[in-house]
N, C-alpha and C positions, 0 to 999 in steps of 0.2 A: 454266805456261810460264815458263822461266827468263829472266833479264835479257838474256842474249846472244841468245836466240831472239826476244825482243820487239824488240830493236834491229834484227836482220836482217829481221824481219817489217815494221818501219816502213820500212826501205829498200826491200824488195820491193814493198810496197803503193804506195809513192810512184812507183817505176818503172812499175808497172802503170797507175797513174793518169795519169802524164805521158806515157808512151810508148805503151803497148799500147792504152789506152782510145781515144785519138784515132785510132790506126791502124784499130782494129776499127770505130769509128763511121764513119770516112771510106770504108773499103773494103767493109764488109759491111752495116752497119745502114742507112746513108743510101740506098744503091741499093735495098734491100728496102723501105724506107718510101716512096721515090719510086715504085716499082713498085706497091705496095699502094694508095697514094693515087690514082695515075693522074691523070686530068684531070677532077677533080670539084670541086664546091663543097658546103659543108656549113654551113648557117645563116650566110650572108654571108661565110664564110671561103673564100678561093681556095685553089688547090692549094699555092702557095708558103707561104701562112700555115699551112696544115695541116702541111706538112712541117716548118716551123720549130718549131711547137708540139710536134710529136712528137720532134724532135731535142732540144729543150729538156728534155723529160721524160726522155729517155735520158741527157742530161748530168747532170740532177739525180740520177738513179739511180746513175751512176758516182760522183758526189760523195758520196752517202750511203754507198755501199759501200766506196770506196777513198780518200776525201778525208781531210783532216786530222782531222776529227771522228771518223771511223772508226778512224784510227790511234790517236788518243788514247783512245777508248773500249776498243779491244781490246788495245792495247799499252802504254798509259800514257805517262808522261813519257819513258821509255826509247825507246819507239816514235817519239815526236816528235823526240828526238835523232837517231834513225835517219833520219827524214824530212829533217832538216836536212843530214845527211851525204849523203843521196841527191841533194839539190839541189846540194851541193858537188861530188859526183862528176859531175853533169851539166854543171857549168861555172859556175854562178852561185848563190851562197848567198842573194843578195838575193831570189830567187824564193820563198824560204821565209818571207819576212817577213810577207806577208799571211796565210798560213795560221796562223802562230804568233800574230800579233796577234789574229786573229779568234777563235782558241781561247782566248786569254787573256781577251778581252772577254766571251765567252760564259761562261767559268768564273766570272768575277767577278759577272756578272749572276745566275747560278744559285746563288750562295752562300746567299742567304736561303731558297731553296726546299730546299736540303739541310738547313738547320737545322730547318725545319718537319718534314721527313721523320724526322730524328733524334728530335724530340719525339714524333711519332706512334708510332715504334717503341718508345720508352721507355714510353709509356703502355700499349701493348699488352703489353709484358713485365711491367708491374706488375699487369695484370689477370689 
């Protein structure tokens, strides 16, 4: 995938995450979950608690598939730049601060694990 395509993929994924995902959740997924749960309790959880738990799982799914981590994993730094541009196009670049900071923190935390992986790969290549 070329750099320009990664940049536009970052913009597209951000628009999907910020605009389309809440629309789909509100208009299609939430009514379906409310209808499926009905008026029941399950192990001390009431209907509203079950609905909130299921919607939280849907939100986590959207974050994993379209959030900043997914943009970084699939599109790299160029995709993150596209994500920042997408927030700018939507009107406020400051909304991109939290995803960028969280990606930076996770990247810094995972540096020691990457070094361990490189050592393991070099040992396998020697064998």
